[in-house]
C-alpha positions in Angstrom: 0.0 0.1 0.0 1.1 3.6 -0.5 0.0 6.0 1.9 -0.6 9.8 2.0 -1.9 11.8 5.2 -3.3 15.4 5.5 -4.9 16.3 9.1 -8.1 18.2 9.1 -10.5 18.8 11.5 -9.2 15.4 13.3 -9.5 13.5 10.2 -6.5 11.5 8.5 -6.7 11.1 5.0 -5.0 7.6 3.5 -4.6 6.9 -0.2 -4.1 3.4 -1.0 -3.6 1.4 -4.1 -6.3 0.4 -6.2 -8.7 -2.7 -5.1 -8.8 -5.6 -7.6 -12.2 -4.7 -8.8 -11.0 -0.9 -9.4 -8.4 -2.0 -11.3 -10.3 -4.3 -13.6 -12.5 -1.6 -14.0 -9.8 0.9 -14.9 -8.4 -1.7 -17.5 -11.8 -1.6 -19.1 -11.5 2.2 -19.1 -8.2 1.7 -21.2 -9.9 -0.4 -23.7 -12.7 2.2 -24.4 -10.2 4.8 -24.7 -8.2 2.9 -27.0 -11.1 1.8 -29.3 -13.7 4.1 -29.6 -13.6 7.4 -30.8 -16.4 8.8 -28.4 -14.5 8.9 -25.4 -11.0 10.5 -25.7 -10.1 11.8 -22.2 -9.9 10.8 -18.4 -11.2 12.6 -15.4 -9.6 11.8 -12.0 -11.0 11.9 -8.4 -10.3 10.4 -5.0 -13.2 8.5 -3.3 -13.7 7.7 0.1 -14.0 3.8 0.3 -13.3 3.1 4.2 -14.0 5.4 7.4 -12.7 4.3 10.7 -12.9 6.4 14.3 -10.7 5.8 16.7 -11.1 6.1 20.2 -9.5 9.6 20.8 -11.9 11.1 18.0 -9.9 10.8 15.3 -11.3 9.8 11.9 -9.0 7.8 9.2 -10.7 8.2 6.2 -9.4 5.8 3.5 -9.3 6.6 -0.1 -8.2 5.4 -3.4 -7.6 7.7 -6.7 -9.8 6.6 -9.0 -11.0 7.7 -13.0 -14.0 8.0 -15.2 -14.3 8.6 -18.8 -15.3 12.0 -20.3 -17.6 11.7 -23.0 -21.5 11.2 -23.6 -23.7 8.6 -25.7 -27.0 9.8 -26.6 -30.4 8.0 -27.5 -33.5 9.1 -29.1 -36.2 9.0 -26.7 -37.7 6.3 -28.5 -34.6 3.9 -28.3 -36.4 2.7 -25.3 -39.1 0.8 -27.5 -36.3 -0.9 -29.2 -34.1 -2.0 -26.3 -36.9 -3.8 -24.4 -37.2 -6.2 -27.1 -33.4 -7.1 -26.7 -31.2 -9.3 -24.8 -28.4 -11.7 -24.8 -25.8 -11.5 -27.3 -27.9 -8.9 -29.9 -28.4 -6.8 -26.9 -24.9 -7.0 -25.8 -23.9 -6.3 -29.7 -26.2 -3.5 -29.8 -24.5 -1.6 -27.1 -21.1 -2.1 -28.2 -21.8 -0.7 -31.5 -23.3 2.3 -29.5 -20.5 2.9 -27.8 -17.6 1.9 -29.9 -18.6 1.9 -33.9 -21.4 4.2 -34.5 -20.6 7.6 -36.3 -23.3 9.2 -34.8 -23.3 11.8 -37.7 -23.8 9.5 -40.4 -25.8 7.0 -38.3 -23.4 4.3 -40.2 -21.1 1.4 -38.7 -19.1 -1.3 -39.9 -19.7 -4.8 -39.0 -16.6 -7.2 -40.3 -13.9 -9.4 -38.6 -12.0 -6.7 -36.8 -15.4 -5.4 -35.0 -16.2 -9.0 -34.0 -12.5 -9.4 -32.7 -13.1 -6.4 -30.6 -16.4 -7.1 -29.5 -15.1 -10.5 -28.5 -12.2 -9.2 -26.7 -14.3 -6.7 -24.8 -16.7 -9.6 -23.8 -14.0 -11.5 -22.6 -13.0 -8.7 -20.3 -16.1 -8.3 -18.9 -16.3 -12.4 -18.6 -18.5 -13.2 -21.2 -18.0 -15.3 -24.0 -19.6 -15.6 -27.5 -18.6 -17.7 -30.5 -18.2 -15.9 -33.6 -21.5 -17.9 -35.2 -23.4 -16.6 -32.1 -22.2 -12.8 -32.9 -22.7 -13.2 -36.4 -26.5 -14.4 -35.9 -27.1 -11.4 -33.4 -26.3 -8.8 -36.0 -29.0 -10.5 -37.9 -31.4 -10.1 -34.8 -31.0 -6.7 -34.8 -32.0 -6.2 -38.3 -34.8 -8.5 -38.1 -36.0 -6.3 -35.1 -35.9 -3.4 -37.3 -32.6 -1.7 -35.0 -30.2 -1.7 -37.7 -30.2 -1.9 -41.4 -27.9 -3.8 -43.8 -26.4 -1.4 -46.7 -24.1 -3.3 -48.2 -21.6 -6.0 -47.3 -20.0 -5.2 -43.8 -21.7 -1.5 -43.7 -25.0 -1.1 -41.8 -27.1 2.0 -40.5 -28.7 2.5 -37.0 -32.4 3.0 -37.0 -32.4 6.9 -36.5 -35.3 6.7 -34.2 -33.0 5.2 -32.0 -29.5 7.2 -32.3 -27.7 9.6 -34.6 -28.0 12.9 -36.0 -26.1 15.5 -33.6 -29.1 18.1 -34.2 -32.7 17.9 -35.0 -32.0 18.9 -38.5 -29.1 16.1 -38.8 -31.8 13.6 -37.4 -34.5 14.3 -39.7 -32.1 13.9 -42.5 -30.9 10.5 -41.4 -34.7 9.6 -41.0 -35.3 10.5 -44.4 -31.8 8.4 -45.8 -33.1 5.6 -43.6 -36.4 5.5 -45.0 -34.8 5.4 -48.9 -32.5 3.0 -47.8 -35.6 1.1 -46.8 -36.9 1.3 -50.3 -33.9 0.6 -52.1 -33.6 -2.8 -50.3 -37.2 -3.6 -51.2 -38.3 -3.6 -47.4 -41.5 -3.1 -45.9 -41.7 0.9 -45.1 -43.2 0.0 -41.6 -39.5 -1.5 -40.7 -38.4 1.2 -39.2 -41.1 1.1 -36.1 -40.5 -1.4 -33.4 -41.1 -4.9 -34.2 -43.5 -5.5 -31.3 -45.7 -2.3 -32.6 -45.8 -4.2 -36.1 -46.5 -7.9 -34.6 -49.6 -6.5 -32.8 -51.3 -4.9 -36.0 
């Protein structure tokens, strides 16, 4: 352990090394910084983890230095209507795309061998293990649930009712483009809506 003490109103602050869960969490943050364009900076802070009061009324406050990521992921209000129909590998892949692969300005993202490997590595870091066949099936399930649309081999678009566009104008533009993509792919124009909405008709 490493220590740093500071007296303040009968309080001694002690900084200790990161716990094992904190170190594992920090490893995940490093992965996100490396692989996602949405997160580029850390914010450091000190968090109290244990408080001990001695008999002579001196408080020992044990802290550890931690980091958090700066950056935001924005979902549209309708996203909840799609998220409720996902679970398992499709759900995890969907979250991964939102946080790592999606270009929010164009609504596009790639899905290829490189993305599959990065997704697999990230899952293993979180003690999740999916075979390549399950991941490929997951992207098909996302398409079937009207959350993403295949534009061409290896390239997809996120449903703009879920995410995409950095302004109201961009979101409307993406919605129009997505609708034209549905027409070009000879899909039903209703396939922009949540699957449970269509199934109840």
